[in-house]
N, CA, C and O atoms as a CHARMM CRD file, in Angstrom:
* protein
*
  280
    1    1 MET  N     34.45800 160.48300  74.12800 PROA 1      0.00000
    2    1 MET  CA    35.38100 161.51500  73.72700 PROA 1      0.00000
    3    1 MET  C     36.29900 161.03200  72.60600 PROA 1      0.00000
    4    1 MET  O     36.48600 161.72300  71.60400 PROA 1      0.00000
    5    2 ASP  N     36.87400 159.83000  72.78500 PROA 2      0.00000
    6    2 ASP  CA    37.79800 159.32700  71.76600 PROA 2      0.00000
    7    2 ASP  C     37.58700 157.84200  71.46800 PROA 2      0.00000
    8    2 ASP  O     38.35400 157.25400  70.70600 PROA 2      0.00000
    9    3 GLY  N     36.56700 157.23100  72.05200 PROA 3      0.00000
   10    3 GLY  CA    36.27900 155.82000  71.79800 PROA 3      0.00000
   11    3 GLY  C     37.16200 154.86200  72.56200 PROA 3      0.00000
   12    3 GLY  O     37.12400 153.65700  72.31100 PROA 3      0.00000
   13    4 ASN  N     37.95900 155.36800  73.49200 PROA 4      0.00000
   14    4 ASN  CA    38.83900 154.51800  74.29000 PROA 4      0.00000
   15    4 ASN  C     38.33600 154.43600  75.72900 PROA 4      0.00000
   16    4 ASN  O     37.50600 155.23100  76.16900 PROA 4      0.00000
   17    5 ALA  N     38.86000 153.46400  76.43000 PROA 5      0.00000
   18    5 ALA  CA    38.47400 153.26100  77.82500 PROA 5      0.00000
   19    5 ALA  C     38.84300 154.46300  78.68200 PROA 5      0.00000
   20    5 ALA  O     39.78500 155.20000  78.38900 PROA 5      0.00000
   21    6 ILE  N     38.07900 154.63600  79.73800 PROA 6      0.00000
   22    6 ILE  CA    38.36800 155.62600  80.78200 PROA 6      0.00000
   23    6 ILE  C     38.52600 154.80900  82.05400 PROA 6      0.00000
   24    6 ILE  O     37.55000 154.29100  82.59700 PROA 6      0.00000
   25    7 LEU  N     39.76400 154.69900  82.52600 PROA 7      0.00000
   26    7 LEU  CA    40.07200 153.79400  83.63700 PROA 7      0.00000
   27    7 LEU  C     40.81900 154.49400  84.75000 PROA 7      0.00000
   28    7 LEU  O     41.75600 155.25700  84.51500 PROA 7      0.00000
   29    8 GLY  N     40.39100 154.22100  85.95200 PROA 8      0.00000
   30    8 GLY  CA    41.13500 154.68200  87.10500 PROA 8      0.00000
   31    8 GLY  C     40.38000 155.68400  87.95100 PROA 8      0.00000
   32    8 GLY  O     39.19500 155.93700  87.73500 PROA 8      0.00000
   33    9 PRO  N     41.08000 156.24700  88.91400 PROA 9      0.00000
   34    9 PRO  CA    40.43100 157.16100  89.85900 PROA 9      0.00000
   35    9 PRO  C     40.07800 158.49500  89.21500 PROA 9      0.00000
   36    9 PRO  O     40.85900 159.06200  88.45200 PROA 9      0.00000
   37   10 TRP  N     38.88500 158.98200  89.54000 PROA 10     0.00000
   38   10 TRP  CA    38.48900 160.31900  89.11100 PROA 10     0.00000
   39   10 TRP  C     39.21300 161.30800  90.01800 PROA 10     0.00000
   40   10 TRP  O     39.05400 161.25500  91.23700 PROA 10     0.00000
   41   11 PRO  N     40.00600 162.21100  89.44100 PROA 11     0.00000
   42   11 PRO  CA    40.85500 163.09000  90.24900 PROA 11     0.00000
   43   11 PRO  C     40.10800 164.00000  91.21700 PROA 11     0.00000
   44   11 PRO  O     40.67500 164.42500  92.22300 PROA 11     0.00000
   45   12 GLU  N     38.86100 164.30100  90.93300 PROA 12     0.00000
   46   12 GLU  CA    38.15400 165.27900  91.74000 PROA 12     0.00000
   47   12 GLU  C     37.23000 164.66500  92.79200 PROA 12     0.00000
   48   12 GLU  O     36.53700 165.39400  93.50200 PROA 12     0.00000
   49   13 LEU  N     37.21300 163.32700  92.90200 PROA 13     0.00000
   50   13 LEU  CA    36.34000 162.68100  93.88600 PROA 13     0.00000
   51   13 LEU  C     37.03500 161.43800  94.44100 PROA 13     0.00000
   52   13 LEU  O     37.06500 160.39200  93.79200 PROA 13     0.00000
   53   14 LYS  N     37.58300 161.56100  95.62900 PROA 14     0.00000
   54   14 LYS  CA    38.32700 160.46700  96.25100 PROA 14     0.00000
   55   14 LYS  C     37.46400 159.21700  96.37100 PROA 14     0.00000
   56   14 LYS  O     36.32600 159.27900  96.83800 PROA 14     0.00000
   57   15 GLY  N     38.01300 158.08300  95.94600 PROA 15     0.00000
   58   15 GLY  CA    37.33700 156.80200  96.08000 PROA 15     0.00000
   59   15 GLY  C     36.49300 156.39900  94.88100 PROA 15     0.00000
   60   15 GLY  O     35.98400 155.27900  94.84200 PROA 15     0.00000
   61   16 LEU  N     36.33100 157.28100  93.90200 PROA 16     0.00000
   62   16 LEU  CA    35.54400 156.94500  92.71600 PROA 16     0.00000
   63   16 LEU  C     36.47200 156.42500  91.62300 PROA 16     0.00000
   64   16 LEU  O     37.33800 157.14900  91.13100 PROA 16     0.00000
   65   17 LEU  N     36.27800 155.16000  91.25300 PROA 17     0.00000
   66   17 LEU  CA    37.04900 154.55700  90.17300 PROA 17     0.00000
   67   17 LEU  C     36.15100 154.38800  88.96100 PROA 17     0.00000
   68   17 LEU  O     35.00100 153.96800  89.09000 PROA 17     0.00000
   69   18 LEU  N     36.66200 154.70900  87.80100 PROA 18     0.00000
   70   18 LEU  CA    35.90100 154.59900  86.56400 PROA 18     0.00000
   71   18 LEU  C     36.41500 153.44700  85.71100 PROA 18     0.00000
   72   18 LEU  O     37.61100 153.16100  85.67200 PROA 18     0.00000
   73   19 ALA  N     35.48500 152.80000  85.03400 PROA 19     0.00000
   74   19 ALA  CA    35.81300 151.76700  84.04700 PROA 19     0.00000
   75   19 ALA  C     34.70900 151.84300  82.99300 PROA 19     0.00000
   76   19 ALA  O     33.75700 151.06200  83.01900 PROA 19     0.00000
   77   20 ASN  N     34.84600 152.77700  82.08200 PROA 20     0.00000
   78   20 ASN  CA    33.81000 152.98900  81.07700 PROA 20     0.00000
   79   20 ASN  C     34.41100 153.56600  79.79300 PROA 20     0.00000
   80   20 ASN  O     35.61800 153.79000  79.70600 PROA 20     0.00000
   81   21 GLY  N     33.55600 153.80300  78.80700 PROA 21     0.00000
   82   21 GLY  CA    33.98300 154.43500  77.57000 PROA 21     0.00000
   83   21 GLY  C     34.66000 153.50900  76.57700 PROA 21     0.00000
   84   21 GLY  O     35.49300 153.96300  75.79200 PROA 21     0.00000
   85   22 PHE  N     34.33200 152.23500  76.58700 PROA 22     0.00000
   86   22 PHE  CA    35.04800 151.25900  75.75600 PROA 22     0.00000
   87   22 PHE  C     34.65500 151.25900  74.28300 PROA 22     0.00000
   88   22 PHE  O     35.37900 150.71200  73.45100 PROA 22     0.00000
   89   23 SER  N     33.53800 151.85400  73.95900 PROA 23     0.00000
   90   23 SER  CA    33.08600 151.94700  72.57100 PROA 23     0.00000
   91   23 SER  C     33.05800 150.58700  71.87500 PROA 23     0.00000
   92   23 SER  O     33.56400 150.43600  70.76300 PROA 23     0.00000
   93   24 GLY  N     32.45700 149.59600  72.54800 PROA 24     0.00000
   94   24 GLY  CA    32.28600 148.28000  71.94300 PROA 24     0.00000
   95   24 GLY  C     33.41300 147.29300  72.18800 PROA 24     0.00000
   96   24 GLY  O     33.32600 146.15400  71.73000 PROA 24     0.00000
   97   25 HSD  N     34.46200 147.68100  72.89000 PROA 25     0.00000
   98   25 HSD  CA    35.60200 146.80300  73.12900 PROA 25     0.00000
   99   25 HSD  C     35.66000 146.27400  74.55900 PROA 25     0.00000
  100   25 HSD  O     36.65100 145.65400  74.94700 PROA 25     0.00000
  101   26 GLY  N     34.61800 146.50800  75.34200 PROA 26     0.00000
  102   26 GLY  CA    34.63400 146.14300  76.75300 PROA 26     0.00000
  103   26 GLY  C     34.84900 144.66700  77.01100 PROA 26     0.00000
  104   26 GLY  O     35.63500 144.30600  77.88600 PROA 26     0.00000
  105   27 LEU  N     34.17000 143.80600  76.27200 PROA 27     0.00000
  106   27 LEU  CA    34.32000 142.36700  76.47800 PROA 27     0.00000
  107   27 LEU  C     35.75600 141.93100  76.20000 PROA 27     0.00000
  108   27 LEU  O     36.31800 141.11800  76.93500 PROA 27     0.00000
  109   28 GLN  N     36.32600 142.45600  75.17300 PROA 28     0.00000
  110   28 GLN  CA    37.70400 142.12200  74.79800 PROA 28     0.00000
  111   28 GLN  C     38.70400 142.58300  75.86300 PROA 28     0.00000
  112   28 GLN  O     39.69300 141.89700  76.12000 PROA 28     0.00000
  113   29 GLN  N     38.45300 143.72500  76.47300 PROA 29     0.00000
  114   29 GLN  CA    39.40800 144.31000  77.40600 PROA 29     0.00000
  115   29 GLN  C     39.08500 144.02600  78.87200 PROA 29     0.00000
  116   29 GLN  O     39.84200 144.42400  79.75700 PROA 29     0.00000
  117   30 ALA  N     37.97300 143.34500  79.13900 PROA 30     0.00000
  118   30 ALA  CA    37.51000 143.11900  80.50400 PROA 30     0.00000
  119   30 ALA  C     38.53000 142.43000  81.41400 PROA 30     0.00000
  120   30 ALA  O     38.67400 142.85800  82.55900 PROA 30     0.00000
  121   31 PRO  N     39.24200 141.39600  80.97900 PROA 31     0.00000
  122   31 PRO  CA    40.19200 140.76300  81.89300 PROA 31     0.00000
  123   31 PRO  C     41.29500 141.71600  82.37700 PROA 31     0.00000
  124   31 PRO  O     41.63600 141.71500  83.56000 PROA 31     0.00000
  125   32 ALA  N     41.84100 142.51300  81.48700 PROA 32     0.00000
  126   32 ALA  CA    42.89100 143.45600  81.87500 PROA 32     0.00000
  127   32 ALA  C     42.33400 144.55400  82.77500 PROA 32     0.00000
  128   32 ALA  O     42.98200 144.96300  83.73900 PROA 32     0.00000
  129   33 VAL  N     41.14300 145.02600  82.45900 PROA 33     0.00000
  130   33 VAL  CA    40.51900 146.08200  83.25300 PROA 33     0.00000
  131   33 VAL  C     40.19800 145.57200  84.65600 PROA 33     0.00000
  132   33 VAL  O     40.43700 146.27300  85.64000 PROA 33     0.00000
  133   34 GLY  N     39.66400 144.37100  84.75500 PROA 34     0.00000
  134   34 GLY  CA    39.37300 143.78900  86.06600 PROA 34     0.00000
  135   34 GLY  C     40.61500 143.65500  86.91400 PROA 34     0.00000
  136   34 GLY  O     40.60000 143.96500  88.10500 PROA 34     0.00000
  137   35 ARG  N     41.67800 143.20000  86.30700 PROA 35     0.00000
  138   35 ARG  CA    42.94200 143.05700  87.03500 PROA 35     0.00000
  139   35 ARG  C     43.44800 144.41400  87.49900 PROA 35     0.00000
  140   35 ARG  O     43.83900 144.57900  88.65400 PROA 35     0.00000
  141   36 TYR  N     43.43700 145.38200  86.59000 PROA 36     0.00000
  142   36 TYR  CA    43.92500 146.73100  86.89500 PROA 36     0.00000
  143   36 TYR  C     43.13400 147.35700  88.05300 PROA 36     0.00000
  144   36 TYR  O     43.71800 147.87700  89.00400 PROA 36     0.00000
  145   37 LEU  N     41.80800 147.30100  87.96000 PROA 37     0.00000
  146   37 LEU  CA    40.98900 147.90400  89.00400 PROA 37     0.00000
  147   37 LEU  C     41.13000 147.17200  90.33700 PROA 37     0.00000
  148   37 LEU  O     41.14800 147.81000  91.38900 PROA 37     0.00000
  149   38 SER  N     41.22800 145.84900  90.30700 PROA 38     0.00000
  150   38 SER  CA    41.38800 145.11600  91.57000 PROA 38     0.00000
  151   38 SER  C     42.71200 145.48100  92.23900 PROA 38     0.00000
  152   38 SER  O     42.77900 145.59200  93.46400 PROA 38     0.00000
  153   39 GLU  N     43.75800 145.66500  91.44600 PROA 39     0.00000
  154   39 GLU  CA    45.05400 146.06500  92.02000 PROA 39     0.00000
  155   39 GLU  C     44.98100 147.48500  92.58000 PROA 39     0.00000
  156   39 GLU  O     45.58300 147.76800  93.61600 PROA 39     0.00000
  157   40 LEU  N     44.26100 148.37200  91.91800 PROA 40     0.00000
  158   40 LEU  CA    44.07800 149.72500  92.44800 PROA 40     0.00000
  159   40 LEU  C     43.31200 149.68600  93.76800 PROA 40     0.00000
  160   40 LEU  O     43.70700 150.32900  94.74100 PROA 40     0.00000
  161   41 ILE  N     42.22500 148.93600  93.79800 PROA 41     0.00000
  162   41 ILE  CA    41.38700 148.86000  94.99400 PROA 41     0.00000
  163   41 ILE  C     42.14700 148.26300  96.17300 PROA 41     0.00000
  164   41 ILE  O     42.04900 148.75400  97.29700 PROA 41     0.00000
  165   42 LEU  N     42.90300 147.20300  95.91000 PROA 42     0.00000
  166   42 LEU  CA    43.65200 146.52100  96.97300 PROA 42     0.00000
  167   42 LEU  C     45.00200 147.18100  97.25900 PROA 42     0.00000
  168   42 LEU  O     45.75100 146.73000  98.12600 PROA 42     0.00000
  169   43 GLN  N     45.30200 148.25200  96.52200 PROA 43     0.00000
  170   43 GLN  CA    46.55700 148.99400  96.66600 PROA 43     0.00000
  171   43 GLN  C     47.76900 148.09000  96.49300 PROA 43     0.00000
  172   43 GLN  O     48.73700 148.16800  97.25000 PROA 43     0.00000
  173   44 LEU  N     47.69600 147.23100  95.48100 PROA 44     0.00000
  174   44 LEU  CA    48.80600 146.34800  95.12700 PROA 44     0.00000
  175   44 LEU  C     49.64700 147.01400  94.04100 PROA 44     0.00000
  176   44 LEU  O     49.17700 147.94200  93.38300 PROA 44     0.00000
  177   45 PRO  N     50.86700 146.56100  93.84800 PROA 45     0.00000
  178   45 PRO  CA    51.65100 147.06900  92.71800 PROA 45     0.00000
  179   45 PRO  C     50.91800 146.75200  91.41100 PROA 45     0.00000
  180   45 PRO  O     50.38400 145.65600  91.24100 PROA 45     0.00000
  181   46 LEU  N     50.89800 147.69600  90.51700 PROA 46     0.00000
  182   46 LEU  CA    50.18000 147.50800  89.25400 PROA 46     0.00000
  183   46 LEU  C     50.99500 146.64100  88.30600 PROA 46     0.00000
  184   46 LEU  O     52.15400 146.94100  88.01800 PROA 46     0.00000
  185   47 SER  N     50.38400 145.57000  87.82700 PROA 47     0.00000
  186   47 SER  CA    51.07100 144.67900  86.88700 PROA 47     0.00000
  187   47 SER  C     50.91800 145.15400  85.45200 PROA 47     0.00000
  188   47 SER  O     51.63600 144.70100  84.56000 PROA 47     0.00000
  189   48 LEU  N     49.98200 146.06600  85.23500 PROA 48     0.00000
  190   48 LEU  CA    49.75100 146.62700  83.90600 PROA 48     0.00000
  191   48 LEU  C     49.80000 148.14900  83.99400 PROA 48     0.00000
  192   48 LEU  O     49.27300 148.74000  84.93600 PROA 48     0.00000
  193   49 ASP  N     50.42800 148.77100  83.01800 PROA 49     0.00000
  194   49 ASP  CA    50.42700 150.23100  82.97900 PROA 49     0.00000
  195   49 ASP  C     49.33500 150.68500  82.01600 PROA 49     0.00000
  196   49 ASP  O     49.53900 150.75000  80.80400 PROA 49     0.00000
  197   50 LEU  N     48.18600 150.99300  82.57900 PROA 50     0.00000
  198   50 LEU  CA    47.06100 151.46800  81.77500 PROA 50     0.00000
  199   50 LEU  C     46.81200 152.94600  82.02800 PROA 50     0.00000
  200   50 LEU  O     45.70800 153.43900  81.79500 PROA 50     0.00000
  201   51 SER  N     47.82200 153.65200  82.49900 PROA 51     0.00000
  202   51 SER  CA    47.67900 155.06200  82.84600 PROA 51     0.00000
  203   51 SER  C     47.31300 155.93700  81.64800 PROA 51     0.00000
  204   51 SER  O     46.79200 157.03800  81.82500 PROA 51     0.00000
  205   52 ILE  N     47.57600 155.47100  80.45400 PROA 52     0.00000
  206   52 ILE  CA    47.21600 156.24300  79.26000 PROA 52     0.00000
  207   52 ILE  C     45.70200 156.43800  79.17700 PROA 52     0.00000
  208   52 ILE  O     45.23500 157.36300  78.51200 PROA 52     0.00000
  209   53 PHE  N     44.93000 155.57600  79.84700 PROA 53     0.00000
  210   53 PHE  CA    43.47600 155.66000  79.83900 PROA 53     0.00000
  211   53 PHE  C     42.91900 156.43400  81.03600 PROA 53     0.00000
  212   53 PHE  O     41.72000 156.37500  81.30900 PROA 53     0.00000
  213   54 SER  N     43.76900 157.14400  81.73700 PROA 54     0.00000
  214   54 SER  CA    43.36300 157.88400  82.92600 PROA 54     0.00000
  215   54 SER  C     42.24000 158.87300  82.62700 PROA 54     0.00000
  216   54 SER  O     42.24100 159.51700  81.57800 PROA 54     0.00000
  217   55 PRO  N     41.27600 158.99400  83.55500 PROA 55     0.00000
  218   55 PRO  CA    40.20400 159.97400  83.39100 PROA 55     0.00000
  219   55 PRO  C     40.71200 161.41100  83.33900 PROA 55     0.00000
  220   55 PRO  O     40.00200 162.30300  82.87500 PROA 55     0.00000
  221   56 ARG  N     41.91400 161.63700  83.80400 PROA 56     0.00000
  222   56 ARG  CA    42.48300 162.99300  83.80600 PROA 56     0.00000
  223   56 ARG  C     42.48700 163.60900  82.39900 PROA 56     0.00000
  224   56 ARG  O     42.40300 164.82800  82.24600 PROA 56     0.00000
  225   57 ARG  N     42.58700 162.75000  81.37900 PROA 57     0.00000
  226   57 ARG  CA    42.62700 163.27800  80.01200 PROA 57     0.00000
  227   57 ARG  C     41.32300 163.96500  79.62300 PROA 57     0.00000
  228   57 ARG  O     41.30400 164.81100  78.72900 PROA 57     0.00000
  229   58 LEU  N     40.22900 163.60000  80.29800 PROA 58     0.00000
  230   58 LEU  CA    38.96000 164.27300  80.05000 PROA 58     0.00000
  231   58 LEU  C     38.98300 165.70100  80.58700 PROA 58     0.00000
  232   58 LEU  O     38.45900 166.62500  79.96500 PROA 58     0.00000
  233   59 LEU  N     39.59500 165.85800  81.74000 PROA 59     0.00000
  234   59 LEU  CA    39.63900 167.17600  82.37600 PROA 59     0.00000
  235   59 LEU  C     40.51800 168.15800  81.62400 PROA 59     0.00000
  236   59 LEU  O     40.28900 169.36700  81.67000 PROA 59     0.00000
  237   60 VAL  N     41.51900 167.64200  80.93400 PROA 60     0.00000
  238   60 VAL  CA    42.41800 168.52600  80.17800 PROA 60     0.00000
  239   60 VAL  C     42.13600 168.48000  78.68300 PROA 60     0.00000
  240   60 VAL  O     42.89100 169.03000  77.88200 PROA 60     0.00000
  241   61 ASN  N     41.02500 167.80900  78.30700 PROA 61     0.00000
  242   61 ASN  CA    40.59900 167.71400  76.91200 PROA 61     0.00000
  243   61 ASN  C     41.73400 167.21900  76.00800 PROA 61     0.00000
  244   61 ASN  O     42.12400 167.88200  75.04700 PROA 61     0.00000
  245   62 GLN  N     42.24300 166.04500  76.34200 PROA 62     0.00000
  246   62 GLN  CA    43.35700 165.46500  75.60100 PROA 62     0.00000
  247   62 GLN  C     42.99500 164.04400  75.15400 PROA 62     0.00000
  248   62 GLN  O     43.38500 163.07300  75.80200 PROA 62     0.00000
  249   63 PRO  N     42.25100 163.92000  74.05000 PROA 63     0.00000
  250   63 PRO  CA    41.85700 162.58400  73.58000 PROA 63     0.00000
  251   63 PRO  C     43.05700 161.78600  73.07600 PROA 63     0.00000
  252   63 PRO  O     44.07100 162.34500  72.65900 PROA 63     0.00000
  253   64 LEU  N     42.91000 160.46200  73.12900 PROA 64     0.00000
  254   64 LEU  CA    43.92700 159.58700  72.56600 PROA 64     0.00000
  255   64 LEU  C     43.70800 159.49100  71.05200 PROA 64     0.00000
  256   64 LEU  O     42.57400 159.44500  70.57500 PROA 64     0.00000
  257   65 GLY  N     44.79600 159.46300  70.32500 PROA 65     0.00000
  258   65 GLY  CA    44.69300 159.28000  68.88600 PROA 65     0.00000
  259   65 GLY  C     44.53000 157.81500  68.53700 PROA 65     0.00000
  260   65 GLY  O     44.65600 156.95100  69.40500 PROA 65     0.00000
  261   66 GLU  N     44.25400 157.53100  67.29500 PROA 66     0.00000
  262   66 GLU  CA    44.09300 156.15400  66.83200 PROA 66     0.00000
  263   66 GLU  C     45.35300 155.32500  67.05300 PROA 66     0.00000
  264   66 GLU  O     45.27100 154.10700  67.21800 PROA 66     0.00000
  265   67 ASP  N     46.50200 155.96300  67.06000 PROA 67     0.00000
  266   67 ASP  CA    47.76300 155.25400  67.26000 PROA 67     0.00000
  267   67 ASP  C     48.09400 155.06500  68.72600 PROA 67     0.00000
  268   67 ASP  O     49.15600 154.53700  69.05700 PROA 67     0.00000
  269   68 GLY  N     47.17900 155.49900  69.63400 PROA 68     0.00000
  270   68 GLY  CA    47.39400 155.35400  71.05700 PROA 68     0.00000
  271   68 GLY  C     48.22700 156.46000  71.64700 PROA 68     0.00000
  272   68 GLY  O     48.57700 156.39300  72.82500 PROA 68     0.00000
  273   69 LEU  N     48.55600 157.47000  70.88000 PROA 69     0.00000
  274   69 LEU  CA    49.35700 158.57100  71.37000 PROA 69     0.00000
  275   69 LEU  C     48.45700 159.72200  71.78900 PROA 69     0.00000
  276   69 LEU  O     47.39200 159.95600  71.21700 PROA 69     0.00000
  277   70 VAL  N     48.92000 160.42600  72.80100 PROA 70     0.00000
  278   70 VAL  CA    48.16200 161.57500  73.31500 PROA 70     0.00000
  279   70 VAL  C     48.41800 162.77700  72.43400 PROA 70     0.00000
  280   70 VAL  O     47.87700 163.85300  72.68700 PROA 70     0.00000
């Protein structure tokens, strides 16, 4: 949709976590994504705010711009 990661729980299916859509940047972002998803799975406080990459933006058709703004 916008070449950025899609991270976090899919709002319409409980228990489904997404980590895709990196458009070639997955290796670079893998450590942060792994940490983020492990904290979500273990229900720990999130040490990183990656909510801007929420799958919800797909449902409301709101791509991220090149500057990282919605």
